[in-house]
C-alpha positions as CSV (number, residue, x, y, z in Angstrom):
1,X,60.3,-3.3,57.4
2,X,63.7,-5.0,56.8
3,X,66.8,-3.8,58.5
4,X,68.3,-2.9,55.1
5,X,65.6,-0.2,54.8
6,X,67.1,3.3,55.5
7,X,66.5,4.4,59.0
8,X,65.4,8.0,59.9
9,X,68.1,10.1,61.5
10,X,67.8,13.5,63.1
11,X,64.2,14.9,63.1
12,X,61.4,12.6,62.1
13,X,61.1,13.8,58.5
14,X,58.5,11.2,57.6
15,X,56.2,12.3,60.4
16,X,56.8,16.0,59.6
17,X,55.9,15.6,55.9
18,X,52.8,13.5,56.5
19,X,51.5,15.9,59.2
20,X,52.2,18.8,56.8
21,X,50.1,17.2,54.1
22,X,47.1,17.3,56.5
23,X,47.8,20.7,58.0
24,X,48.7,23.2,55.2
25,X,46.1,25.5,53.6
26,X,46.7,26.0,49.8
27,X,45.0,29.3,49.6
28,X,47.5,30.9,51.9
29,X,50.6,29.8,50.0
30,X,52.1,32.3,47.4
31,X,55.1,30.0,47.0
32,X,52.8,27.1,46.0
33,X,51.1,29.3,43.4
34,X,54.5,30.3,42.1
35,X,55.5,26.6,41.9
36,X,52.4,25.9,39.9
37,X,53.5,28.5,37.3
38,X,57.0,27.1,37.1
39,X,55.5,23.6,36.6
40,X,53.3,24.8,33.8
41,X,56.4,26.3,32.0
42,X,58.2,23.0,32.5
43,X,55.2,21.1,31.2
44,X,54.9,23.3,28.2
45,X,58.5,22.7,27.4
46,X,58.0,18.9,27.5
47,X,54.9,19.1,25.4
48,X,56.6,21.3,22.8
49,X,59.8,19.3,22.6
50,X,59.0,15.8,23.8
51,X,61.6,14.1,26.0
52,X,63.8,16.7,27.7
53,X,66.2,15.7,30.5
54,X,66.6,19.4,31.5
55,X,63.1,19.3,33.0
56,X,63.9,16.6,35.4
57,X,67.2,18.3,36.4
58,X,65.5,21.6,37.1
59,X,62.8,19.8,39.0
60,X,65.4,18.5,41.4
61,X,67.2,21.8,41.6
62,X,63.9,23.7,42.3
63,X,62.6,21.2,44.9
64,X,65.9,21.4,46.8
65,X,65.8,25.2,46.7
66,X,62.2,25.2,48.0
67,X,63.1,23.3,51.2
68,X,65.7,25.9,52.0
69,X,63.7,29.1,51.6
70,X,60.1,28.3,52.6
71,X,58.3,26.7,55.6
72,X,57.6,23.0,55.7
73,X,54.0,23.5,54.9
74,X,54.6,25.7,51.9
75,X,57.4,23.4,50.7
76,X,55.2,20.3,50.8
77,X,52.4,22.0,48.9
78,X,54.8,23.6,46.4
79,X,56.5,20.3,45.7
80,X,53.2,18.5,45.3
81,X,51.8,21.2,42.9
82,X,55.0,21.3,41.0
83,X,55.1,17.5,40.5
84,X,51.4,17.3,39.6
85,X,51.7,19.8,36.7
86,X,54.6,17.8,35.1
87,X,54.0,14.9,32.7
88,X,57.1,13.2,34.1
89,X,56.3,10.6,36.7
90,X,57.4,11.9,40.1
91,X,57.4,10.3,43.6
92,X,59.0,11.8,46.7
93,X,59.8,9.8,49.8
94,X,60.8,10.7,53.4
95,X,63.8,9.4,55.3
96,X,62.0,6.2,55.9
97,X,61.6,5.7,52.2
98,X,57.8,6.0,52.4
99,X,55.9,7.9,49.7
100,X,54.9,11.5,50.5
101,X,54.4,12.8,47.0
102,X,52.8,10.8,44.1
103,X,51.9,13.0,41.1
104,X,49.2,12.6,38.5
105,X,51.6,11.0,36.0
106,X,52.3,8.3,38.5
107,X,48.6,7.8,39.1
108,X,48.1,7.4,35.4
109,X,50.3,4.3,35.6
110,X,47.6,2.6,37.6
111,X,48.0,3.3,41.4
112,X,46.1,6.2,42.9
113,X,47.7,8.7,45.2
114,X,45.6,7.5,48.2
115,X,46.9,4.0,47.7
116,X,50.6,5.1,47.4
117,X,51.0,7.7,50.2
118,X,52.6,6.4,53.3
119,X,53.8,3.1,51.7
120,X,57.4,2.0,51.0
121,X,58.4,3.2,47.6
122,X,59.5,-0.1,46.3
123,X,56.2,-1.7,47.4
124,X,54.3,0.6,45.2
125,X,56.7,0.2,42.3
126,X,57.1,-3.6,41.9
127,X,58.9,-3.1,38.5
128,X,61.8,-1.7,40.5
129,X,61.5,-4.0,43.5
130,X,61.5,-7.1,41.3
131,X,64.3,-6.0,39.1
132,X,66.9,-8.8,39.2
133,X,69.6,-6.8,37.5
134,X,69.8,-3.8,39.8
135,X,69.7,-3.2,43.5
136,X,67.2,-0.4,43.8
137,X,66.8,-0.8,47.5
138,X,70.6,-0.3,47.9
139,X,70.5,2.7,45.5
140,X,67.7,4.3,47.6
141,X,69.7,3.7,50.8
142,X,72.8,5.3,49.2
143,X,70.8,8.4,48.1
144,X,69.3,8.9,51.6
145,X,72.5,8.2,53.5
146,X,75.4,9.2,51.2
147,X,73.6,12.1,49.3
148,X,74.5,10.6,45.9
149,X,72.3,10.9,42.8
150,X,71.6,7.7,40.9
151,X,70.8,7.9,37.1
152,X,69.7,5.2,34.7
153,X,69.6,7.0,31.3
154,X,68.1,4.0,29.5
155,X,66.3,1.5,31.7
156,X,63.8,-1.1,30.5
157,X,60.6,-1.1,32.6
158,X,58.0,-3.5,31.4
159,X,57.1,-2.6,27.8
160,X,58.7,0.8,28.2
161,X,62.1,2.3,28.1
162,X,62.6,5.0,30.7
163,X,65.1,7.4,32.1
164,X,65.2,7.1,35.9
165,X,66.7,9.6,38.3
166,X,66.9,9.2,42.0
167,X,68.3,12.1,44.0
168,X,68.3,13.4,47.6
169,X,66.3,16.2,49.0
170,X,68.4,18.2,51.4
171,X,67.0,20.3,54.2
172,X,67.8,23.8,55.4
173,X,70.5,24.8,57.8
174,X,74.1,23.8,58.4
175,X,74.9,20.4,57.2
176,X,71.8,20.2,55.1
177,X,70.2,17.1,56.5
178,X,68.7,14.8,53.9
179,X,64.9,14.9,54.3
180,X,64.1,12.4,51.7
181,X,64.5,11.6,48.0
182,X,62.8,12.2,44.7
183,X,62.3,9.6,42.0
184,X,61.7,10.9,38.5
185,X,60.7,8.4,35.7
186,X,60.7,9.8,32.1
187,X,59.2,7.7,29.4
188,X,61.7,7.8,26.4
189,X,60.2,4.7,24.6
190,X,59.1,6.6,21.5
191,X,62.4,8.5,21.3
192,X,64.4,5.2,21.6
193,X,62.1,3.4,19.1
194,X,62.4,6.3,16.7
195,X,66.2,6.2,16.9
196,X,66.1,2.4,16.3
197,X,63.9,2.9,13.3
198,X,66.2,5.5,11.9
199,X,69.3,3.3,12.4
200,X,67.4,0.4,10.7
201,X,66.6,2.6,7.8
202,X,70.2,3.7,7.5
203,X,71.4,0.1,7.6
204,X,68.7,-0.9,5.0
205,X,69.7,1.9,2.7
206,X,73.4,0.9,3.1
207,X,72.6,-2.7,2.2
208,X,70.6,-1.7,-0.8
209,X,73.4,0.6,-2.0
210,X,75.9,-2.2,-1.4
211,X,73.8,-4.7,-3.3
212,X,73.3,-2.3,-6.2
213,X,77.0,-1.5,-6.3
214,X,78.1,-5.1,-6.3
215,X,75.5,-6.0,-9.0
216,X,76.8,-3.1,-11.1
217,X,80.5,-4.0,-10.7
218,X,80.0,-7.7,-11.3
219,X,77.7,-7.2,-14.3
220,X,80.3,-5.2,-16.2
221,X,83.0,-7.9,-16.3
222,X,80.4,-10.6,-16.8
223,X,79.1,-8.7,-19.8
224,X,82.6,-8.4,-21.2
225,X,83.3,-12.1,-20.6
226,X,80.1,-13.0,-22.4
227,X,80.9,-10.8,-25.3
228,X,84.4,-12.1,-25.7
229,X,83.3,-15.7,-25.4
230,X,80.8,-15.2,-28.2
231,X,83.6,-13.6,-30.3
232,X,86.0,-16.4,-29.4
233,X,83.4,-18.9,-30.5
234,X,83.0,-17.2,-33.8
235,X,86.7,-17.0,-34.4
236,X,87.1,-20.7,-33.6
237,X,84.5,-21.5,-36.2
238,X,86.5,-19.4,-38.7
239,X,89.4,-21.5,-40.1
240,X,91.0,-18.3,-41.3
241,X,91.1,-16.7,-37.8
242,X,94.6,-15.8,-36.7
243,X,96.1,-17.3,-33.5
244,X,97.0,-13.9,-32.3
245,X,93.4,-12.7,-32.4
246,X,92.3,-15.8,-30.4
247,X,95.0,-15.1,-27.8
248,X,93.9,-11.4,-27.5
249,X,90.3,-12.6,-26.8
250,X,91.4,-15.0,-24.1
251,X,93.7,-12.4,-22.5
252,X,90.7,-10.0,-22.3
253,X,88.6,-12.7,-20.6
254,X,91.4,-13.5,-18.1
255,X,91.7,-9.7,-17.4
256,X,88.0,-9.5,-16.7
257,X,88.1,-12.5,-14.4
258,X,91.0,-10.9,-12.5
259,X,89.0,-7.8,-12.2
260,X,86.2,-9.7,-10.5
261,X,88.6,-11.4,-8.2
262,X,90.1,-8.0,-7.2
263,X,86.6,-6.7,-6.6
264,X,85.8,-9.7,-4.3
265,X,89.1,-9.3,-2.5
266,X,88.5,-5.6,-1.9
267,X,84.9,-6.2,-0.7
268,X,86.2,-8.7,1.9
269,X,88.9,-6.3,3.1
270,X,86.4,-3.5,3.5
271,X,83.8,-5.7,5.3
272,X,86.2,-7.5,7.6
273,X,88.2,-4.7,9.1
274,X,89.1,-5.6,12.6
275,X,92.5,-5.7,14.4
276,X,95.5,-5.6,12.1
277,X,98.0,-8.5,12.2
278,X,100.9,-6.4,13.2
279,X,104.7,-6.8,13.5
280,X,107.6,-4.3,13.9
281,X,108.1,-2.7,10.5
282,X,109.5,0.5,9.0
283,X,107.3,2.3,6.5
284,X,110.0,3.4,4.0
285,X,110.7,-0.2,2.7
286,X,106.9,-0.7,2.3
287,X,106.6,2.6,0.4
288,X,109.7,1.7,-1.8
289,X,108.2,-1.6,-2.7
290,X,104.8,0.0,-3.6
291,X,106.5,2.6,-5.8
292,X,108.6,-0.1,-7.5
293,X,105.4,-2.2,-8.2
294,X,103.8,0.8,-9.8
295,X,106.8,2.0,-11.8
296,X,105.6,0.2,-14.9
297,X,102.2,2.0,-14.7
298,X,104.0,5.3,-14.3
299,X,106.2,4.6,-17.3
300,X,103.2,3.7,-19.4
301,X,101.4,6.9,-18.4
302,X,104.7,8.9,-19.1
303,X,104.5,10.3,-15.6
304,X,107.2,10.8,-13.0
305,X,106.9,8.7,-9.8
306,X,109.3,9.6,-7.0
307,X,109.9,8.3,-3.4
308,X,111.5,10.7,-0.9
309,X,112.3,8.6,2.2
310,X,112.4,10.4,5.5
311,X,111.2,8.0,8.2
312,X,113.6,6.1,10.5
313,X,111.1,4.8,13.0
314,X,110.0,1.3,13.6
315,X,106.2,0.9,13.9
316,X,103.8,-1.9,14.7
317,X,102.2,-2.5,11.3
318,X,100.3,-5.0,9.2
319,X,102.6,-4.6,6.2
320,X,100.2,-6.3,3.8
321,X,97.3,-4.0,4.5
322,X,99.4,-0.8,4.7
323,X,101.1,-1.7,1.4
324,X,97.7,-2.4,-0.2
325,X,96.4,1.0,1.1
326,X,99.4,2.8,-0.3
327,X,99.1,1.0,-3.6
328,X,95.6,2.3,-4.0
329,X,96.6,5.9,-3.1
330,X,99.6,6.0,-5.4
331,X,97.7,4.3,-8.2
332,X,94.9,6.8,-7.9
333,X,97.5,9.6,-8.1
334,X,99.0,8.2,-11.2
335,X,95.6,7.9,-12.8
336,X,94.9,11.5,-12.0
337,X,97.9,13.1,-13.6
338,X,98.2,13.8,-17.3
339,X,101.2,12.9,-19.5
340,X,104.3,14.4,-18.1
341,X,102.7,14.7,-14.6
342,X,104.4,14.1,-11.3
343,X,103.6,11.9,-8.3
344,X,105.8,12.2,-5.2
345,X,105.5,10.0,-2.1
346,X,107.2,11.5,1.0
347,X,107.7,10.1,4.5
348,X,108.7,11.8,7.7
349,X,108.6,11.2,11.5
350,X,106.5,13.7,13.4
351,X,106.6,13.6,17.3
352,X,103.4,11.5,17.6
353,X,103.0,9.8,14.2
354,X,104.8,8.7,11.1
355,X,103.5,10.6,8.1
356,X,103.2,9.4,4.5
357,X,102.3,12.1,1.9
358,X,101.1,11.2,-1.6
359,X,101.2,14.3,-3.9
360,X,100.1,14.6,-7.5
361,X,99.9,17.6,-9.8
362,X,96.7,16.5,-11.5
363,X,93.5,18.5,-11.8
364,X,92.6,18.0,-8.1
365,X,89.4,16.8,-6.5
366,X,86.2,18.8,-7.1
367,X,84.8,20.2,-3.8
368,X,81.5,18.5,-4.4
369,X,83.1,15.1,-4.6
370,X,85.2,15.3,-1.4
371,X,82.4,14.3,1.1
372,X,81.8,11.1,-1.0
373,X,85.4,10.0,-1.6
374,X,85.3,7.2,1.0
375,X,81.8,5.9,0.1
376,X,81.7,2.4,-1.3
377,X,81.5,2.3,-5.1
378,X,81.7,6.1,-5.5
379,X,84.1,6.8,-8.4
380,X,84.4,9.2,-11.3
381,X,87.0,7.0,-13.1
382,X,86.0,4.9,-16.1
383,X,86.4,1.3,-15.1
384,X,86.9,2.2,-11.4
385,X,85.4,0.1,-8.7
386,X,85.0,2.8,-6.0
387,X,86.6,0.5,-3.5
388,X,90.2,1.6,-3.4
389,X,89.9,4.6,-1.1
390,X,87.4,3.0,1.3
391,X,89.8,0.1,1.6
392,X,92.8,2.4,2.2
393,X,90.9,4.3,4.9
394,X,89.7,1.2,6.6
395,X,93.3,-0.3,6.8
396,X,94.7,3.0,8.2
397,X,91.8,3.4,10.7
398,X,92.4,-0.2,11.9
399,X,96.0,0.9,12.8
400,X,94.6,3.8,14.8
401,X,95.6,6.3,12.1
402,X,94.0,8.9,10.0
403,X,93.8,9.6,6.2
404,X,93.5,13.3,5.2
405,X,92.6,14.7,1.8
406,X,94.0,18.1,1.0
407,X,94.7,20.5,-1.8
408,X,98.3,20.3,-3.0
409,X,100.0,23.7,-3.0
410,X,100.4,24.7,-6.6
411,X,97.5,22.5,-7.8
412,X,96.6,18.8,-7.6
413,X,95.7,16.6,-4.7
414,X,97.5,15.6,-1.5
415,X,96.6,12.4,0.6
416,X,98.2,12.4,4.0
417,X,98.5,9.2,6.1
418,X,99.1,9.5,9.8
419,X,100.3,6.3,11.5
420,X,100.5,6.7,15.3
421,X,103.5,5.9,17.4
422,X,103.0,3.2,20.0
423,X,102.2,4.6,23.4
424,X,105.5,3.4,24.9
425,X,107.4,5.5,22.3
426,X,109.3,5.1,19.1
427,X,111.9,2.4,18.5
428,X,115.5,3.5,18.5
429,X,117.3,3.6,15.2
430,X,119.7,0.9,16.4
431,X,116.8,-1.4,17.3
432,X,115.2,-0.7,14.0
433,X,118.3,-1.7,12.0
434,X,118.8,-4.8,14.1
435,X,115.2,-5.9,13.6
436,X,115.5,-5.3,9.9
437,X,118.7,-7.4,9.7
438,X,117.1,-10.2,11.8
439,X,114.0,-10.2,9.5
440,X,116.3,-10.7,6.5
441,X,118.1,-13.5,8.3
442,X,114.9,-15.3,9.2
443,X,112.0,-15.2,11.7
444,X,113.3,-14.5,15.2
445,X,112.0,-12.5,18.2
446,X,112.9,-8.9,17.5
447,X,115.0,-6.8,19.9
448,X,112.3,-4.6,21.4
449,X,114.7,-2.0,23.0
450,X,113.2,1.5,23.0
């Protein structure tokens, strides 16, 4: 044996265990019979439910309890009967790291009990011995010397995926000498493969839905373009066709092309995600610009659009993406209200975040639609793409924020954006004003006083 192999300290546990295996008489051991019953219950649980890590944990607890309350002979028999009844692969070693228990599940892997007993554990488990990524010999030494438990919840072993647990067996009396260690190997291959198949199905379904949605959204403007091109051709052949009519057809085609361009832009935004390109910015100027851009839409809808500023905090933001997210939220609110309706955008600084609230007094969102609001291509609006809200949510999440959907008191909908404060704290108002002035003067390094 190499010097790195754990040495036996205290009483010779290896000799004690091996002699016990030869000396005990099963018929005289009530504890062993009780252990067999416990093992059967564990085994039934495994067979009923498949993989169950609780079984392995209780095996270790029960085996440690046995050594403290029964004689060595009864303990060895009880441990052997307990491990034999389990479908989990179990091996126990003494202080010299030599095998003293090798259960039936281990034998089913190809090596008999007679061939395994008395040999170094890693010699009879070459899959662990030859593992180039993990130091199993060092792990075994730590378990025996330092009383630690080593767990590998998902470990490749040949053509299998297993959960490996290596834990100490402590003896009775003060100090609880470590008598050996237990290795439990649970085959979780089918569970892992089933989860992989499930995830693959989910991804495949998502790709199919995405493809169907893209095809649907692109086909609509293409059909409109085709129809208007045919009409334009007919008008060009008609000498009496008015110039205004021709211009209207071309304007319609340009609008449809812009719609497709917007669709592609939104798809790229949703698919890319990733870290935002941030710089120190205040949210109120971004909100004010968004409201001003949508003022014409509000006027055409004969709706009231109001901005109530209340934030004085400088945040680290990607202004382009936040503005686009707010544009989608405010536009949706304007499209939800009826003539004479109201949309109010409010900002405030909470202790841990800056909050932007978009309120509308429209009909509200049906409860059955809420779980699907942020699904790609889900929309109830005529001509909608179903990309605005997913795009807004993605931009806000990439800033570490949250987007809430609530009922507005009094009726309507309320969308609440939470943008977190940087861990080091909010910028002072003076620093914020100075940074805004410098941004207006030109690109310089902002004063980052807190």
